[in-house]
C-alpha positions as CSV (number, residue, x, y, z in Angstrom):
1,M,-41.9,23.4,-84.6
2,T,-45.2,25.2,-85.7
3,T,-46.7,25.3,-89.1
4,K,-49.3,27.7,-90.8
5,P,-52.5,26.1,-91.9
6,V,-52.3,24.8,-95.5
7,D,-55.0,24.4,-98.0
8,P,-55.7,20.6,-98.1
9,S,-55.6,20.6,-101.8
10,A,-52.0,21.9,-101.8
11,W,-50.8,18.8,-99.9
12,A,-50.9,16.8,-103.0
13,T,-48.3,18.9,-104.7
14,M,-46.0,18.5,-101.8
15,L,-45.8,14.8,-101.4
16,S,-43.9,12.5,-103.5
17,C,-46.6,10.0,-103.9
18,Y,-50.1,9.9,-103.1
19,V,-53.3,7.9,-103.8
20,R,-56.4,9.9,-104.8
21,P,-59.9,8.4,-105.6
22,P,-61.4,9.9,-108.6
23,P,-65.1,11.1,-108.7
24,M,-67.4,8.0,-108.2
25,Q,-70.1,7.2,-110.8
26,E,-73.3,5.6,-109.9
27,N,-72.9,1.7,-109.9
28,S,-69.1,2.0,-110.6
29,A,-66.4,0.4,-108.7
30,P,-63.7,2.4,-106.8
31,S,-60.6,3.0,-108.6
32,F,-57.5,4.7,-107.5
33,S,-54.4,6.3,-109.1
34,C,-50.9,7.3,-108.2
35,P,-49.0,9.9,-110.0
36,I,-45.7,8.2,-110.1
37,P,-44.6,8.6,-113.8
38,L,-43.8,5.5,-115.9
39,V,-40.1,5.2,-116.7
40,R,-40.9,5.5,-120.5
41,T,-43.4,8.1,-121.7
42,D,-44.3,9.6,-125.0
43,E,-44.7,13.1,-123.3
44,I,-42.5,15.3,-121.2
45,Q,-43.5,15.1,-117.6
46,I,-42.3,17.4,-114.7
47,A,-40.4,14.5,-113.2
48,H,-38.2,14.6,-116.4
49,G,-36.5,17.5,-114.6
50,G,-36.2,16.0,-111.2
51,G,-32.9,14.3,-111.4
52,G,-34.4,10.7,-111.0
53,R,-35.1,7.9,-113.2
54,L,-37.2,10.0,-115.8
55,T,-34.3,12.4,-116.2
56,Q,-31.8,9.4,-116.6
57,D,-34.2,7.9,-119.1
58,L,-34.5,11.3,-121.1
59,I,-30.8,11.5,-121.3
60,D,-30.2,7.8,-122.4
61,R,-33.2,8.0,-124.8
62,V,-32.9,11.3,-126.4
63,F,-29.8,13.4,-125.8
64,A,-27.0,10.8,-125.3
65,P,-27.5,9.1,-128.7
66,A,-27.8,12.4,-130.6
67,F,-24.8,14.2,-129.2
68,S,-22.4,11.4,-128.2
69,N,-18.8,12.4,-127.9
70,P,-15.9,11.7,-125.4
71,A,-16.4,14.9,-123.4
72,L,-20.2,14.3,-123.1
73,D,-20.0,10.7,-122.5
74,A,-18.1,11.2,-119.3
75,R,-21.4,12.5,-117.7
76,H,-19.6,14.7,-115.3
77,D,-20.9,18.1,-113.9
78,G,-18.9,19.8,-116.8
79,A,-16.9,18.9,-119.8
80,L,-12.9,19.1,-119.8
81,L,-11.4,20.4,-123.0
82,P,-7.8,20.7,-124.2
83,G,-6.3,24.0,-123.2
84,S,-2.9,25.7,-123.8
85,G,0.1,23.8,-122.2
86,A,-0.6,21.7,-119.1
87,A,-3.9,23.7,-118.3
88,R,-7.4,22.4,-119.4
89,I,-10.5,24.2,-119.9
90,A,-13.7,23.3,-118.2
91,V,-17.0,24.3,-119.4
92,T,-20.5,23.7,-118.0
93,T,-24.2,25.1,-118.6
94,D,-27.1,25.3,-116.4
95,S,-30.7,26.6,-116.7
96,H,-32.6,28.0,-113.9
97,V,-36.4,27.9,-113.2
98,V,-36.8,28.1,-109.5
99,S,-40.0,29.2,-108.2
100,P,-40.4,31.5,-106.4
101,L,-37.9,33.8,-107.8
102,V,-36.9,35.0,-104.3
103,F,-36.6,32.7,-101.2
104,K,-35.1,32.7,-97.8
105,G,-31.3,32.8,-98.2
106,G,-31.2,33.8,-101.8
107,D,-32.9,34.4,-105.3
108,I,-32.6,33.0,-108.8
109,G,-29.8,35.4,-109.4
110,C,-27.2,34.3,-107.0
111,L,-28.6,30.7,-107.5
112,A,-27.7,30.9,-111.2
113,V,-24.1,31.9,-110.4
114,H,-23.5,29.6,-107.6
115,G,-25.0,26.6,-109.4
116,T,-22.8,27.2,-112.4
117,L,-19.7,27.8,-110.9
118,N,-20.1,25.0,-108.3
119,D,-20.3,22.7,-111.4
120,L,-16.9,24.0,-112.6
121,A,-15.5,23.4,-109.0
122,M,-16.7,19.8,-109.2
123,C,-14.4,19.3,-112.2
124,G,-11.6,20.7,-110.1
125,A,-11.6,23.9,-112.2
126,R,-11.1,27.5,-111.1
127,P,-14.0,29.5,-112.3
128,Q,-13.1,32.3,-114.8
129,W,-16.0,33.6,-116.8
130,L,-19.7,33.3,-117.1
131,S,-22.4,34.0,-119.7
132,A,-26.0,34.8,-118.8
133,A,-29.2,34.6,-120.9
134,F,-32.5,35.8,-119.6
135,I,-35.9,34.7,-120.7
136,L,-38.4,37.3,-119.5
137,E,-42.2,37.4,-119.4
138,E,-44.0,40.3,-120.6
139,G,-45.2,42.2,-117.4
140,L,-42.3,41.2,-115.2
141,P,-41.7,44.1,-112.8
142,M,-38.6,46.0,-113.7
143,A,-37.7,46.2,-110.1
144,T,-37.9,42.3,-109.8
145,L,-35.3,42.1,-112.8
146,E,-33.1,44.8,-111.4
147,G,-32.9,43.0,-108.1
148,V,-32.0,39.5,-109.8
149,V,-29.4,41.1,-111.9
150,K,-27.8,43.0,-108.8
151,S,-27.8,39.6,-107.0
152,M,-26.1,38.0,-109.9
153,A,-23.5,40.7,-110.1
154,S,-22.8,40.5,-106.5
155,A,-22.3,36.7,-106.5
156,A,-20.1,36.9,-109.6
157,R,-17.8,39.7,-107.8
158,E,-17.6,37.5,-104.8
159,A,-16.4,34.5,-106.8
160,G,-14.0,36.7,-108.8
161,V,-15.5,35.9,-112.1
162,S,-16.8,38.2,-114.9
163,I,-20.1,37.9,-116.9
164,V,-18.6,38.6,-120.3
165,T,-21.6,37.8,-122.7
166,G,-25.4,37.4,-122.7
167,D,-28.7,37.4,-124.3
168,T,-32.2,38.6,-123.6
169,K,-35.5,37.3,-124.9
170,V,-39.1,38.2,-124.1
171,V,-42.1,35.9,-124.3
172,E,-45.8,36.9,-124.1
173,R,-47.5,37.5,-120.9
174,G,-48.6,34.2,-119.3
175,K,-45.9,32.1,-121.2
176,G,-42.9,32.5,-119.1
177,D,-43.7,32.4,-115.3
178,G,-41.7,35.7,-114.9
179,L,-38.1,34.9,-115.4
180,Y,-35.8,32.1,-116.4
181,V,-31.9,32.4,-116.4
182,V,-29.5,30.3,-118.5
183,T,-25.8,30.5,-117.6
184,T,-22.6,29.0,-119.0
185,G,-19.5,28.9,-117.0
186,I,-15.8,28.5,-118.1
187,G,-13.1,27.6,-115.8
188,I,-9.3,26.6,-115.9
189,V,-8.0,23.2,-114.5
190,E,-4.5,24.1,-113.2
191,H,-3.5,20.8,-111.8
192,G,-2.8,17.4,-113.4
193,R,-5.5,15.5,-111.6
194,V,-8.5,13.8,-113.4
195,V,-11.3,14.7,-110.9
196,A,-14.0,12.6,-112.2
197,P,-16.0,9.5,-111.6
198,S,-13.6,7.4,-113.5
199,S,-11.0,8.1,-110.9
200,I,-13.0,6.5,-108.1
201,R,-11.5,3.4,-106.7
202,A,-12.6,0.5,-104.4
203,G,-11.8,1.7,-100.8
204,D,-12.2,5.3,-101.4
205,V,-14.0,7.3,-98.6
206,I,-17.0,9.5,-99.2
207,L,-16.9,12.8,-97.3
208,L,-19.9,15.1,-96.9
209,S,-19.1,18.8,-96.7
210,G,-22.1,19.8,-94.4
211,D,-25.6,19.3,-93.3
212,I,-28.2,18.5,-96.1
213,G,-31.7,19.3,-97.2
214,R,-31.8,23.1,-96.6
215,H,-32.2,24.4,-100.0
216,G,-35.1,22.1,-101.1
217,M,-37.0,22.6,-97.9
218,A,-36.5,26.2,-98.0
219,I,-38.0,26.5,-101.5
220,L,-41.0,24.3,-100.4
221,A,-41.8,26.2,-97.3
222,Q,-41.7,29.6,-99.3
223,R,-43.8,28.2,-102.2
224,E,-46.5,26.5,-99.9
225,G,-46.7,29.2,-97.2
226,L,-45.4,26.8,-94.4
227,A,-43.8,28.6,-91.3
228,F,-41.6,26.7,-89.0
229,E,-40.4,27.6,-85.6
230,S,-36.9,27.6,-86.9
231,P,-36.9,29.2,-90.3
232,I,-35.1,27.1,-93.0
233,E,-32.8,29.1,-95.3
234,S,-31.4,27.9,-98.5
235,D,-27.7,26.7,-98.3
236,T,-26.8,28.4,-101.7
237,A,-23.1,29.1,-101.6
238,L,-19.9,28.9,-103.6
239,L,-18.0,25.7,-103.3
240,W,-14.6,26.6,-105.0
241,P,-12.9,27.9,-102.0
242,A,-13.3,24.5,-100.2
243,V,-12.3,22.6,-103.3
244,E,-9.4,24.8,-103.9
245,S,-8.2,24.3,-100.3
246,L,-8.2,20.5,-100.8
247,L,-6.3,20.8,-104.0
248,R,-3.7,23.3,-102.6
249,A,-3.1,21.0,-99.6
250,G,-2.3,18.1,-102.0
251,V,-5.1,16.0,-101.1
252,D,-5.5,13.2,-103.7
253,V,-9.2,14.1,-104.6
254,H,-10.5,11.3,-106.9
255,C,-14.0,12.8,-107.6
256,L,-16.2,15.6,-106.4
257,R,-20.2,16.0,-106.9
258,D,-22.5,18.5,-105.6
259,L,-25.8,17.5,-104.2
260,T,-28.5,19.3,-106.3
261,R,-31.4,17.8,-107.9
262,G,-32.2,14.4,-106.4
263,G,-29.9,15.2,-103.3
264,L,-27.2,13.2,-101.6
265,A,-28.7,9.8,-102.5
266,T,-29.0,10.4,-106.2
267,A,-25.5,11.8,-106.5
268,V,-24.0,8.8,-104.7
269,I,-26.0,6.5,-106.9
270,E,-24.8,8.1,-110.0
271,L,-21.1,7.9,-108.9
272,A,-21.5,4.4,-108.2
273,E,-22.9,3.5,-111.5
274,A,-20.3,5.6,-113.4
275,A,-17.4,4.0,-111.4
276,G,-18.7,0.5,-111.7
277,L,-18.5,-0.1,-108.0
278,A,-20.9,-0.4,-104.9
279,A,-21.4,2.5,-102.6
280,W,-22.2,2.2,-98.9
281,L,-23.6,5.1,-96.7
282,D,-24.2,5.4,-92.9
283,E,-27.3,7.3,-92.1
284,E,-26.1,8.1,-88.7
285,R,-23.4,10.1,-89.9
286,I,-25.3,12.2,-92.4
287,P,-25.9,15.5,-90.7
288,V,-29.3,17.0,-91.0
289,T,-30.5,20.1,-88.9
290,E,-33.6,19.4,-86.6
291,S,-35.6,22.0,-88.5
292,V,-35.0,20.2,-91.9
293,R,-35.6,16.8,-90.3
294,G,-38.8,18.0,-88.6
295,A,-40.1,19.4,-92.0
296,C,-39.2,16.2,-93.9
297,E,-41.0,14.0,-91.4
298,L,-44.1,16.3,-91.5
299,L,-44.3,16.0,-95.2
300,G,-43.0,12.4,-95.7
301,L,-39.9,13.4,-97.5
302,D,-36.5,11.7,-97.3
303,P,-33.7,14.4,-96.7
304,C,-31.2,12.2,-98.5
305,Y,-33.3,13.2,-101.8
306,V,-33.8,16.7,-101.0
307,A,-31.8,19.2,-103.1
308,N,-28.9,21.2,-101.8
309,E,-27.1,24.2,-103.4
310,G,-24.1,24.6,-101.3
311,R,-23.0,21.0,-100.3
312,F,-20.8,18.4,-101.9
313,V,-19.3,15.0,-101.6
314,A,-15.5,14.5,-102.0
315,V,-14.2,11.0,-102.8
316,V,-10.5,10.5,-101.5
317,P,-8.3,7.6,-100.7
318,E,-8.6,6.2,-97.0
319,S,-5.1,7.7,-96.3
320,D,-6.2,11.2,-97.1
321,A,-9.7,11.1,-95.3
322,E,-8.8,12.6,-92.0
323,R,-6.6,15.4,-93.5
324,A,-9.3,16.3,-95.9
325,L,-12.0,16.4,-93.2
326,G,-9.8,18.9,-91.3
327,I,-9.4,21.1,-94.3
328,L,-13.2,21.0,-95.2
329,A,-14.0,21.9,-91.5
330,G,-12.3,25.3,-91.9
331,A,-13.3,25.9,-95.6
332,A,-16.6,24.3,-96.5
333,P,-20.1,26.0,-95.8
334,G,-22.5,24.3,-93.6
335,G,-20.1,22.2,-91.7
336,P,-18.8,20.3,-89.8
337,P,-18.0,17.8,-92.6
338,S,-18.5,14.1,-92.0
339,R,-17.2,10.7,-93.3
340,I,-20.5,9.1,-94.3
341,G,-19.4,6.0,-96.3
342,A,-17.2,4.4,-98.9
343,F,-17.0,2.7,-102.3
344,R,-16.4,-1.1,-102.4
345,A,-16.0,-3.7,-105.1
346,G,-19.3,-5.2,-105.9
347,P,-22.6,-4.6,-108.0
348,Q,-23.2,-1.1,-109.0
349,Q,-25.7,-0.1,-106.3
350,T,-25.9,2.1,-103.2
351,T,-26.7,0.8,-99.8
352,L,-27.9,2.8,-96.8
353,R,-27.5,1.6,-93.2
354,S,-30.1,3.3,-91.2
355,V,-30.0,4.7,-87.8
356,V,-31.4,1.4,-86.4
357,G,-28.9,-0.8,-88.3
358,V,-31.0,-1.9,-91.1
359,E,-29.7,-1.8,-94.6
360,R,-31.6,-0.8,-97.6
361,I,-30.7,-0.3,-101.2
362,L,-31.3,3.3,-102.7
363,D,-32.7,3.9,-106.1
364,R,-33.4,6.9,-108.1
365,L,-36.8,8.5,-107.4
366,S,-39.5,7.6,-109.9
367,G,-41.5,10.8,-109.7
368,E,-40.7,14.4,-108.8
369,Q,-40.2,15.1,-105.0
370,L,-39.8,18.8,-105.3
371,P,-40.2,20.5,-108.7
372,R,-38.5,23.6,-109.9
373,I,-36.1,23.9,-107.0
374,C,-33.3,25.3,-109.0
């Protein structure tokens, strides 16, 4: 693996935590600072959007008390609403601020479609319709916007959904960073299962659809000008085809979760807390490509916390695990899939057994490991 020289001042933005000495004054004692945000702050920090401790605190402190209702309180990837007959409606919304707008393997356009439709898929819902709102910065090249819109249209066609409504706003030059996209997705749940954290039971098995860490590392490499011997491309992809294959085969899917902000570790932590169970993961069974592993080691990042945009975990009973793995092997992107852990009765915590056999408790990140990756 080879890398392009990087300005040393840029390394601080690439590491999850660093210690930096401030300018020394005559006769003053040295002091140090670490930019890990406090759990409770009076101002919005970049880490409030990272999917870690500050994100959870923001939800608990501000949004959940103000908007509390049964659909929201489930804290799933989308809300399940009553529909006509046996069918139910699933709805989800997502905002996209990824930087750069175009990266290896995708752009903000296809990412907006994939991310929103994947949240519907995690509810067990067939995606049907999308809305799209654009916040544009004055001075954005028209060619850039046209490229993003074409990418969105192509991804929507591939998924078999229609973008049926939208909105456009323009902000002054220097106040919008080019382009933001906000999408809402609506899907139909055609089966009677409750695919949600509340359905997880002790003894359930955790299946991982494919290798992890590609999207976050692709964004970081592009943003910071890093070049690796094996280029890393984003894994952004549609997940509904794989989910549909599981449901059609009659696999008793208890829960699904895509591994976006905060990565695999944060997703499993959230599921364990929501289910009131302990989760156990085996690091040796978690697939990571050599290029992603090497990049993470170089930058001091843990691939279990790096974002993905085309990977998910499926929680199924032990009796369905092997059959589900066989189905995912033929349907899920980024395979082969792997059985990486299980849920057990016990304290609501997640434990990882390392490749050398040492177990450690996983926790939400305190800071922002990779800002603006989706």
